[in-house]
N, C-alpha and C positions, 0 to 999 in steps of 0.2 A: 667106868670104874666099878670093880666088883664090890658088892656089899659084904659086910662082915658075916652075914648069914650064909652067903654063897662061897665065901673064901675057903681055901684049903685049911685044914685044921693044924697041920704041921706036926711037931713032935716036942718032947720035953727036954731034949738035949741035941747038940749038933750031930749031924749025920756024917761028919768028916772031921779030920784034924786040921786045925789052922796053924800055919807056921808061926813060930815065936818071934822071928825077926824079919825086918824089912830087907829084901834081897839087894837093894841098892844102898840104903842109908845105914844098914846094920843095927838099927834101933828097934826096940820092942814094938810089935804091932799093937799090943793091947796094954802097954805100960808095964811097970811104972815108968813115968817120964820125969824130967827135971821139975823141981818146984816152980810153979808159975806157968807151966805149959797150959795153953788153952786148946779146946777142941771145938771144931765146927764141922757139921755134916752137910755136904754139898752134892746135889744130884744135877747132872747136866748132860744126860744122855749116856751112852755106853761108858762104863766106868774104866775101861782099859786106858783110853786116851786121856780121859779126865784125870785119872790118878797120876799118869806120867807128867802132865803139866804141873800138878800140884807138888810133887816131890822135888821138883827143880827150883821151887821158890826159896829165896833166902829166908831163913828163920823157921823153916818147916822141920819139925822133929821126926815125924813119921807120917805115913799115909797108909790107908787100907781100903780095899774094895769091899763093899757089902750091900746089904739090903735093908731098907727102912721105910717107914711111912705107911705100912699096911697092917695086915692082921695075922698072917701065918707065922707061927713060932718056929724058929730055927729052919728057915726054908732052904731049899737047894736051888741052884741056878736053873735047873730044868723046871722046877715049880714056878719060879718067878717069871720065866719066859712064857708060861701059859696065860699070864695076866690074872690068875686066880688067887694071888696072894695079897694084892693091893700095894706091894712094895715097889719102890723105884730104885734103880741101881744108884748107889750112893757112895761117895768117897769120904771117909773120915780123914780130916786133916788135923793133926796135932802140931801146934806151932808156938813159937816164942813171941808173944804180942809186943815185946819191947823191940823186936827186929821187924816183924811183919804185923802191921796193924790190922784190926778187923776190917777197916774200910778198904785198905789195899788188897787184902785177900778177896773181899767181895767184889771189888772192881775187876779183879782178874776173873773171878767166877762169871760175872755178867758178860765179859768180852770174849770168853772162850766158847760160847754157844749161842743159839738163837732162843731166847726165853719167851718167844711169842708163839711157839709151835704147838703148844698143848701137849697131847699125848704122842709126841714123836720128837726125834732129832734126825733130820735128813731122811735117809732110807730106813732108819730104825723106827718102827712104828709099834706103839703099845703103851699102856699106862706105866710100864716099867722104865720107860725112857723120859718120863716127865721131869720138868725142871722143878727143883725144890731147894730150900734152905732150911735146915733144922738147927736151931740155935741152942746154945747151952748157957748163955748169959743174956741179960737184958741189954747190955752194951752191943752185943752182936745183933740182937733183934733191931735195935735202933739204927745200927749201921746198915743192916739189910734193907730196911724201909727207906732210909735216906738215899742209898745208892740206887735203889729201884726208882725213886722219884727223879733222881738226876739222870738216869738212863732212859727213861720213858720218852722225853722229848727228843733226845738224840736219835733214838730208833725211829720215831715218827717222821723226823726230817728226812730219813733215808727210805721211807716208804713201808716200814714195818708196822704191824698192828700192836695191840695191847699186850703187855707182859702177862703171861699166864702162870708165872712161877708161884709155887706154894711157899709161904713163909710162916713157919710156926716153930714152937719150941721142940727140942728133941724129946722132952718129957711127954709132950702131947703126941708127937709122932710115933713114939714107942721105941723099943730097943733097936740099936744098930746091930744087925747080925752079920758077922764076918763071912765073906764069901770063901769058896773053896780055894785050896792052895794054888791051883792052876791060874786063878784069876788075880791073885796078888802079884802086883808089879808085872803084869802080863807082857807089856811091851818091852820090858827089859829082858824077859826070858825069850820072847818071840819078837825080835826087833822089827821084822817086816810084817807083823800081824796087822790085820785090818781093824781099824777103829779111828776114823778121822775125827778131829775136833771141828764141830760145825759152827765156827765163828762167823758172825755177821760182818766182821771187819770194822765194826763201829766201836770206838773206844768209849768206856764209861767215864764221864766227867767226874771230877770231885764234887761231892755234895756241897751246896752253898751253906 
């Protein structure tokens, strides 16, 4: 992982224009959203496939691809790919918690990728592909820890190692920087584009 001292400095404003609306759901990418909408930021490898899985969940208001957890301000995709920003490819999920609970969203997150791989997902290698949960409420943080504890023995029973997922607040992780227009809802725009979901095939149990 790059240190803050070695990270790219970035810029004071975005280097590109971000679309206003979700290409599939038609909802605002950056709000405003209906009262009561919750947001959770999830990193589980390449954000193309991860975002597609998330926008299909019942109760999801919008999703967006972006960069978070590092040091570089308003980074570009090319900069993130160097590994010199500290960011990981992240999906912002805005959702109605009365329809989709924090726990169910996180159970989906765990089961969609291999959270034991460290700085990679499958053939995608680098700190920008690390697994992470950046929470915006204490209830989300509690659900993240509880589902992680529930998932750990299930993975070990199938021969997987320890979970390496980073769990911290979005406030601590730093701003969510929206990715370029081409990356937003990429697999809707490019239906046969490459970006597999690296699921282990192990379901995440309900926390006890």
